[in-house]
N, C-alpha and C positions, 0 to 999 in steps of 0.2 A: 504494500500500500504506500502511496506517495502523498504526502501532506504539502499543500502549497497555499500561498496567499496571493490574491489579486491586489497589488498595491494601488491600483486605480480605484478600488472600492474601499480599502481600509480607511477607517475614520479615527483610528486610535483609541477606541473604547477600552481596549485591554481585557475584554471578557475572556479571551483565549488564555491569557496569563492566569486568570483566576481558575480556569478549568484544568489547564495543563502547563504549569510553570516550567516543567522539565523539557517541554517541547518548543516553547516560544520564548523570545526575548522581545525587547522594545527599544527602538532607536529614538532617543529623545530629540535628536536633531531634526528628524523627518516626521515625528509623531506617528510612526507606523510600526506594525509588528514585524518581527524577524523570525522566520522558521529556523530554529536551531537544530532540529532533528527531522529532516525531510522524509526519512523512512522509519517511522516508529516501529519499535519491537512489538511483538504480539501482546505483551502485558501493558503496553502503552496505548493500544488502539481504543480502549474505552474512553480514555481521557481525550484522545484526538477527536473521536466522534462527538463527544460533548462540546469541545471547543468549536467544531464546525457548526453544530446545532445551535449553539447559543450566541454565535457572532451576529450582532445586530445589523451589520452592514453586508452580511452574506459574502464576505471576502475570502473565506477559507474553503478549501475543498480537500477531500480525501478520496483518492482514486486508485483502482487496481493497477 
């Protein structure tokens, strides 16, 4: 599974950091999320799915 962010949609709400802090970082200069782990391990997929689900800007995706 591949985790990605559409920086054109990201509004810097940081909900992904609340759901999966081990997978995401935040760039204070651009006010946008940074994907730290683009290919989450099996035990991280639940947190990755929650981050995608709760992103208010629909900027995250998790694809095969």
